[in-house]
Every structure is written in C-alpha cells, then in structure tokens.
C-alpha positions in Angstrom: -46.3 15.3 74.7 -42.5 15.4 75.1 -42.4 18.5 72.9 -44.9 20.4 75.1 -43.0 19.5 78.3 -39.7 20.7 76.9 -41.3 24.0 75.7 -42.9 24.7 79.1 -39.6 24.0 80.9 -37.8 26.4 78.6 -40.5 29.0 79.1 -40.0 28.7 82.9 -36.3 29.3 82.5 -36.9 32.4 80.4 -39.3 33.8 83.1 -36.6 33.1 85.7 -34.1 35.2 83.7 -36.5 38.1 83.5 -37.2 37.9 87.3 -33.5 38.1 88.0 -33.3 41.2 85.8 -36.2 42.8 87.7 -34.6 42.0 91.0 -31.3 43.6 89.9 -33.0 46.8 88.9 -34.9 46.9 92.2 -31.6 46.6 94.1 -29.9 49.5 92.3 -28.8 52.1 94.9 -30.3 55.4 93.8 -27.6 57.3 95.7 -24.7 55.6 94.0 -23.6 56.3 90.4 -24.8 53.6 88.2 -22.8 51.7 85.5 -24.8 52.5 82.3 -22.7 50.1 80.3 -23.8 47.2 82.5 -27.4 48.2 82.4 -27.3 48.5 78.7 -25.9 45.0 78.3 -28.5 43.5 80.7 -31.2 45.3 78.7 -30.0 43.8 75.4 -29.7 40.3 76.9 -33.3 40.5 78.1 -34.4 41.6 74.6 -33.1 38.2 73.5 -35.1 36.6 76.3 -38.2 38.4 75.0 -37.6 37.2 71.4 -37.2 33.6 72.5 -40.2 33.7 74.8 -42.4 34.8 71.9 -41.1 31.9 69.9 -41.6 29.3 72.6 -44.9 30.6 73.8 -46.3 30.6 70.2 -45.3 27.0 69.8 -47.0 26.1 73.1 -50.2 27.8 72.0 -50.2 25.8 68.8 -49.9 22.5 70.7 -52.5 23.2 73.4 -56.2 22.6 73.0 -59.0 25.2 73.4 -59.6 24.4 77.1 -56.1 25.5 78.0 -56.0 28.7 76.0 -57.1 30.9 78.9 -54.3 29.8 81.1 -51.7 30.2 78.3 -53.0 33.6 77.5 -52.8 34.7 81.1 -49.2 33.5 81.2 -48.3 35.5 78.1 -50.0 38.7 79.6 -48.2 38.3 82.9 -44.8 37.9 81.2 -45.4 40.9 78.8 -46.4 43.1 81.7 -43.3 42.1 83.7 -41.0 42.6 80.7 -42.2 46.0 79.7 -42.2 47.2 83.3 -38.6 46.1 83.6 -37.5 47.8 80.4 -39.2 51.0 81.5 -37.5 50.9 84.9 -34.1 50.2 83.2 -34.5 53.2 80.8 -35.6 55.5 83.7 -32.5 54.5 85.7 -30.2 55.2 82.7 -31.6 58.4 81.3 -33.0 60.1 84.5 -29.7 59.5 86.4 -27.8 60.8 83.4 -29.9 64.0 83.5 -29.0 64.5 87.1 -25.3 64.2 86.4 -25.6 66.7 83.6 -27.1 69.3 85.9 -24.5 68.7 88.6 -21.3 68.4 86.5 -22.1 70.4 83.3 -22.9 69.2 79.9 -19.4 69.4 78.5 -17.7 67.3 81.2 -20.4 64.6 81.1 -20.4 64.3 77.3 -16.6 64.0 77.4 -16.1 61.7 80.4 -19.2 59.6 81.1 -20.5 56.6 79.3 -23.9 58.2 78.5 -26.6 56.7 76.3 -27.8 59.2 73.8 -31.2 58.7 72.3 -31.3 58.4 68.5 -32.7 61.4 66.6 -36.4 61.3 65.7 -37.3 60.0 62.3 -40.3 61.1 60.2 -41.7 59.8 57.0 -41.1 61.9 53.9 -43.5 62.5 51.1 -41.2 60.6 48.8 -41.8 57.3 50.6 -38.4 57.3 52.3 -37.4 58.6 55.7 -35.6 61.8 56.8 -34.1 63.1 60.0 -35.6 66.0 62.0 -32.0 67.2 62.4 -31.2 69.1 59.2 -27.5 68.6 59.8 -27.7 64.8 59.6 -29.5 63.8 56.3 -29.9 60.2 55.4 -28.6 59.0 52.1 -30.5 55.9 50.8 -28.4 53.2 49.3 -28.3 53.0 45.5 -30.6 50.4 44.0 -28.7 48.0 41.7 -30.1 46.8 38.4 -31.8 43.3 38.3 -30.0 40.5 36.5 -31.5 37.8 34.3 -29.8 34.6 33.2 -32.6 33.0 31.2 -34.5 31.2 34.0 -38.2 31.5 33.1 -39.4 31.7 36.7 -37.3 34.8 37.2 -38.5 36.7 34.1 -41.6 38.4 35.5 -39.6 40.0 38.3 -36.8 41.1 36.0 -39.3 42.5 33.4 -41.1 44.6 36.0 -38.0 46.0 37.7 -36.0 46.7 34.5 -39.1 48.2 32.9 -39.6 50.8 35.7 -35.9 51.6 36.3 -34.7 51.7 32.7 -37.1 51.0 29.9 -39.7 53.6 31.0 -37.2 56.1 32.5 -37.5 59.3 30.3 -34.2 60.6 31.6 -32.2 57.8 29.9 -31.4 57.7 26.2 -31.9 54.6 24.1 -28.2 53.9 23.8 -27.9 54.1 27.6 -30.8 51.7 27.9 -29.1 49.3 25.6 -25.9 49.3 27.6 -27.9 48.7 30.8 -29.7 45.9 29.1 -26.5 44.1 28.1 -25.0 44.6 31.6 -28.0 43.0 33.2 -28.1 39.9 31.1 -26.0 36.7 31.4 -26.0 33.2 30.2 -28.7 32.1 27.8 -30.5 35.5 28.0 -27.4 37.3 26.9 -27.2 35.1 23.8 -30.6 36.2 22.6 -29.3 39.7 21.8 -25.7 38.8 21.2 -26.0 39.3 17.5 -27.7 42.7 17.7 -25.4 45.7 17.2 -25.4 48.1 20.1 -27.0 51.2 18.7 -29.8 53.5 19.8 -32.0 52.3 17.0 -31.5 48.7 17.9 -32.5 49.0 21.6 -36.2 48.4 20.9 -35.4 45.4 18.7 -33.3 43.9 21.5 -35.9 44.5 24.1 -38.7 43.1 22.0 -36.5 40.0 21.2 -36.3 39.3 24.9 -40.0 39.7 25.4 -40.8 37.4 22.5 -38.4 34.8 23.9 -39.3 34.8 27.6 -42.7 36.4 28.0 -44.4 33.1 27.1 -47.3 32.3 29.4 -47.4 28.7 28.4 -43.7 28.2 29.2 -44.0 30.1 32.4 -46.8 27.9 33.6 -44.9 24.8 32.6 -41.8 26.1 34.5 -43.7 26.6 37.8 -45.5 23.3 37.4 -42.2 21.6 36.9 -40.9 23.4 40.0 -43.6 21.8 42.1 -42.6 18.3 40.9 -38.9 19.1 41.6 -39.4 20.2 45.2 -36.7 18.5 47.3 -37.5 15.7 49.8 -36.9 16.9 53.3 -36.2 15.5 56.8 -37.3 17.1 60.1 -34.9 20.0 60.1 -36.8 23.3 60.3 -34.7 25.0 57.6 -35.5 22.4 55.0 -39.2 22.5 55.9 -39.2 26.3 55.7 -37.5 26.2 52.3 -40.2 23.7 51.1 -43.0 25.9 52.3 -41.5 29.0 50.7 -40.9 27.4 47.3 -44.4 25.8 47.4 -46.1 29.2 48.0 -43.8 30.8 45.4 -44.9 28.4 42.6 -48.6 28.4 43.7 -48.7 32.3 43.7 -46.9 32.5 40.4 -49.4 30.1 38.8 -52.3 32.0 40.1 -50.9 35.2 38.7 -50.7 33.5 35.3 -54.4 32.6 35.5 -54.1 29.0 36.7 -55.9 27.6 39.8 -53.3 25.3 41.5 -55.3 25.3 44.8 -58.1 23.5 42.9 -55.8 20.6 41.8 -56.9 18.7 44.9 -55.6 15.2 45.5 -52.9 15.4 42.8 -51.2 18.4 44.5 -51.6 17.0 48.0 -50.1 13.7 47.0 -47.2 15.5 45.3 -46.5 17.6 48.4 -46.8 14.7 50.9 -44.4 12.7 48.8 -41.7 15.3 49.7 -42.2 15.0 53.4 -40.4 12.8 56.0 -42.2 9.9 57.7 -42.8 11.7 61.0 -44.4 14.7 59.3 -46.6 12.4 57.1 -47.8 10.6 60.3 -48.7 13.9 61.9 -50.5 15.0 58.8 -52.6 11.8 58.5 -53.5 12.2 62.2 -55.3 15.5 61.7 -56.4 15.2 58.0 -60.0 14.2 57.2 -60.4 10.5 56.9 -63.1 10.3 54.2 -62.4 13.2 51.9 -59.6 15.1 50.3 -59.0 18.4 52.2 -58.3 21.7 50.4 -54.6 22.4 49.7 -54.7 25.4 52.0 -55.3 23.0 55.0 -52.1 21.2 54.2 -50.1 24.4 53.8 -51.4 25.7 57.1 -50.4 22.4 58.8 -46.9 22.7 57.4 -46.6 26.3 58.6 -47.7 25.2 62.1 -45.3 22.2 62.2 -42.4 24.4 61.1 -43.0 26.7 64.0 -43.1 23.8 66.4 -39.9 22.1 65.0 -38.1 25.5 65.0 -39.0 26.2 68.6 -38.0 22.7 69.7 -34.7 23.0 67.9 -34.1 26.4 69.5 -34.8 25.0 73.0 -32.5 22.0 72.4 -29.6 24.2 71.2 -30.0 26.5 74.1 -30.0 23.6 76.6 -26.9 22.1 75.0 -25.2 25.5 75.2 -26.1 26.1 78.8 -25.0 22.5 79.7 -21.7 23.1 78.0 -21.2 26.4 79.8 -21.9 24.9 83.2 -19.4 22.1 82.6 -16.8 24.6 81.6 -17.2 26.5 84.9 -16.5 23.4 87.1 -13.1 23.2 88.8 -11.1 19.9 89.0 -10.2 19.2 92.6 -6.7 17.8 93.5 -6.7 14.1 94.2 -9.6 13.4 91.9 -9.4 12.2 88.3 -10.2 14.7 85.5 -13.8 15.0 84.5 -14.5 12.7 81.5 -16.8 13.6 78.6 -19.5 11.1 77.9 -21.8 10.9 74.9 -25.4 11.3 76.0 -28.2 10.2 73.7 -31.7 11.4 74.6 -34.5 9.2 73.6 -37.1 11.2 71.8 -40.0 10.6 69.4 -37.6 11.7 66.6 -35.2 8.7 67.2 -34.8 6.8 64.0 -33.1 3.5 63.1 -29.9 4.1 61.1 -30.6 0.9 59.1 -34.2 1.2 58.0 -35.1 4.8 59.1 -38.1 3.7 61.2 -38.8 5.2 64.6 -36.8 2.9 66.9 -33.1 2.3 67.6 -30.9 0.0 65.6 -30.7 -2.3 68.6 -34.4 -3.1 68.1 -34.3 -3.2 64.3 -35.7 -6.6 63.1 -33.8 -6.4 59.8 -30.5 -5.8 61.6 -31.1 -8.4 64.3 -31.8 -11.0 61.6 -28.4 -10.5 60.0 -25.4 -12.8 60.9 -22.6 -11.2 62.9 -20.3 -10.7 59.9 -23.2 -9.1 58.0 -23.9 -6.8 60.9 -20.3 -5.7 60.9 -20.5 -5.0 57.2 -23.7 -3.1 57.7 -22.2 -1.0 60.5 -19.1 -0.2 58.3 -21.4 0.7 55.4 -23.4 3.1 57.6 -20.2 4.5 59.1 -21.3 3.9 62.7 -19.2 3.5 65.8 -18.5 -0.2 66.4 -18.9 0.2 70.1 -22.3 2.0 70.5 -23.4 1.8 66.9 -24.0 5.5 66.5 -22.6 8.0 64.0 -19.3 9.2 65.5 -15.6 8.2 65.7 -14.8 4.9 67.5 -11.8 6.5 69.2 -13.9 9.1 71.0 -16.5 6.7 72.2 -16.5 5.9 75.9 -19.4 3.4 75.7 -19.1 -0.1 77.2 -17.0 -2.6 75.2 -17.8 -6.2 74.4 -18.9 -8.2 77.4 -17.5 -11.4 76.0 -13.9 -10.4 74.9 -13.7 -6.9 76.3 -12.5 -5.5 73.0 -13.5 -2.3 71.4 -16.7 -3.4 69.7 -20.4 -3.9 70.6 -21.4 -7.3 72.0 -23.8 -7.6 69.0 -20.7 -7.5 66.7 -18.8 -10.2 68.6 -17.5 -13.0 66.4 -17.4 -16.5 68.1 -14.7 -19.0 67.2 -16.7 -21.5 65.1 -15.6 -25.1 65.6 -17.4 -26.5 62.5 -16.3 -23.7 60.2 -19.9 -22.6 59.6 -20.9 -19.0 59.3 -21.3 -17.2 62.6 -25.0 -17.0 63.6 -26.8 -14.3 65.5 -27.5 -15.8 69.0 -27.3 -12.6 71.0 -29.7 -11.2 73.5 -29.7 -7.4 73.5 -30.7 -5.1 76.4 -31.9 -1.7 75.4 -31.8 1.0 78.1 -29.4 3.2 80.0 -26.4 1.0 79.1 -26.8 1.6 75.3 -28.1 -1.9 74.9 -24.5 -3.2 74.7 -25.0 -6.5 76.6 -25.0 -10.2 75.4 -25.3 -13.4 77.3 -24.7 -17.0 76.4 -27.1 -19.9 76.5 -29.1 -20.7 79.6 -27.6 -17.7 81.5 -29.4 -15.6 84.2 -29.8 -12.0 83.2 -30.6 -9.2 85.8 -33.5 -7.0 84.7 -34.3 -3.6 86.1 -37.2 -1.2 85.5 -35.1 0.7 83.0 -34.1 -2.2 80.8 -35.8 -4.3 78.3 -34.6 -7.7 77.1 -35.4 -8.8 73.6 -34.4 -12.2 72.2 -33.9 -12.5 68.5 -36.0 -14.9 66.4 -32.9 -16.5 65.1 -32.4 -18.4 68.4 -35.7 -20.0 69.4 -34.0 -22.9 71.2 -32.1 -20.7 73.6 -33.3 -20.5 77.2 -33.1 -17.2 79.1 -34.0 -16.7 82.8 -34.9 -13.2 83.9 -34.5 -12.3 87.5 -34.9 -9.0 89.5 -31.7 -7.1 90.2 
C-alpha cells in the first residue's frame, strides 16, 4: 500500500528527530552553564514530534493486519520509552542546574538575571467543580458564562431550552422581569417574533416562556428536522476536514433522534444508502471492499469504517504537508554558485492512488481518459478551457508558470494533444495523436508510420480514432 509506505517513512523521520534530541542532551557539558532557553525550545519541538508520531503510528496500526500487530506495538513502546527518558533528562538538566546556580549566586540575583524556568503553581480540584490554586495570593477567576442564543432553528432548541432553563428560568435569585429581559436578549430571528407582541412585564414572562415552548418543543417537528438533516448532508471529496464534518453531523442527528425516542440505527439499508450517496468514489470503493457481500451490515459498522478512514486520510495529509514543507525549506537553504544558472522551479506531480481525471473524475489522468481522447482537437481545446486547465501540461494552474514541455510539432506553448494541423480539405481536425504517459507528462505526439522510442518508464497508447495508423516501438 502506498499509504502504508509513506506513513512508515514519516515514522522513521520522527524517530530520527527524537534520536538527535537525545544525542544533544547526552553531549551537554555538565561543567558549563547551559542555555535554558535553547533547551526549552528543543523540548517544545519534540513535543510536536510526539504528537505527530501518535497520529502516524495510529494510522499505521489501522492499516496493518493482526500478524504485524506485535512488531508495531514494540515500535510504539520503544519510541515512548525513548521520548519520556529524553524529556526527563531535559527537565533534570534545566531544573537541577538551576538549583545549583541559586545556591552559588543567591536567589535574588538568579531571579533577576538568569533565564530560569519556574514551575507553575500546583492546582487542586475544588468542591464546586472548578479549580483553585494552592497559593492563596493567586486565585483563579473563571470566565463568565454567556447566555445561549436561539434563532428558531428546531435542532438547536433542546440545547437552548436546557441551558436557559438552568441559568435563568430556574434561577431563584432572578426576578421575573429580569428573566423576561434575558429572554428577549437571547432570542433572534423567527424565535424573537414569537414573543414580539407580548408586553415586557413580570406577569407576562411565564406567558412568553410558555409560548416558546408551545412553538418549538414539538417532538414531531424535531424528529422531522433531524431526519431532514440526514438527507441534506453535503457530498464530500477525500479531504479529511469534509469527512470529519460529515461524521460529526451524522452522529449529531442520530444521537438527537435517539434522544427523541427514535431508532435510526435500525433503519438499515435505507440509512446506509443515504450515507454512501454522500461519499466520494474512492471511499465508496474502500467501503464495498470490506462490507459484507450478502447482507446489509449494521449502521454502526459503516460509521466505524468512516472514523477509521478519516484517521488514515488525516495522517496521510499531515505527512504530505510536512514533506512539502521540509522540501521547501531545504531548497531555500541552497546557495546559487557563480557561473551557474539560477535554480528553476518545476511543477512535480506525484502519481498516487488518489489521482483523478479532470474530465470524468475517474482514477486515471486526463491523458488516458477515453472520453477526452475521443474528442477532436478543437473540442479538446474547448474542454481544457472549460476545465480551466493549463494548455501545456493540462493540469489546474496558470500557463505562464508552467515549465512543462511544449508542443513537439510546432514548439508553441500548448500540449501536443492540442496541436491543430493545417487541414487541406477544410474538414474538421481529427484526433490522430499518440500520447506517451510517464515522466515527461505524456506531452508527446508522432505522425504516421514514425518510430517511437520506448523506455521502462513510459507507456504508449494509440487512440481508437486512428486504427489505420502504423506505429513502430523500439527500445531506447
């Protein structure tokens, strides 16, 4: 699996970073004053390493089978032991060395002149459910809780009803006129119109509150609202944020329906079909691979699959972004030698299992798209313009920034597949191109009966539109 290989590679990079941190700590001279600011920065950076390792390792464990679990578990244990030993050693160096300096120089001088790390005061739980500080001179003031707001959306009513009821309606320290003012301040939109005609008096507060309950505390409407929410879930692509949002909304509506006495998890095939219709093609294929072939699985099986896939996609995206950032940083550190041309920036497109055709959205490049190859050259040009693709490499970016190979026939700034031949008979230009898909972005075309070099990294595909053309393939 390409995903598994990338994750294991990133895991190795993270372990190498931790090893460098351990080596640095081991080489610290105990007889020389240490730079606590540097140690603190290194410690914080390795906390990020730990967080990313947890994410990558979890994704690897989801992809591996049971036979490889023991090896993966041993790797996790080894990394955890090394990390916590390194953190302990770092803290000992910072705090123990600091205590030695306090004894030799005096507390006042050290606190005034040194860059000392001071441990935070100890916190203990209070009987009221909050937290207080052991130091009586430094009390903690909790932030004020703001009143909930309600605009008339049925799915938000249960939350508003519970919070407002506890904070205001059932609060004995507030008068009815104060409750009414708080009620008006917390309502907006359609909900505010429900009590708009009621005069603001202490006697009318209960009338206004009961009017809201009669309007929105409708079990039938709430069930219909959450059921409609399931049907209105947005269609997603493979981005982890959209998949996470779909899972969250799905769980929200299912849990709300269950709290209203419904059993959405028992809706079976209807709900599974509804959810899968919101997924992208790649996720649907992955689901059909693991789903039972002869029966409808419980809805919880599909939800667990989506949770697992989200973790994998999120981890892969994180690794990809990190690799791009590190590649960018390494290029920025290169110096340009005199007598050599400046380094050029090339667009690099990695072939992955997530590659999709910009024309039909199926898992292959546009160079191999049967529908695109069947078009005439003018129609191909129109299609590229409609899709807003680069005319040189036929990918979504600006033509002026593309450094791909230009047309092999006229050497102008367009792909060979978009080359217009001068038609002697005035007929529509036909597609008689042969495309090579490989490291050269497939931007090659040859005329009739021409010999084409073929390497191990290139594939030649002749379109069905030119069955009478003869092509000779020879090794390069």
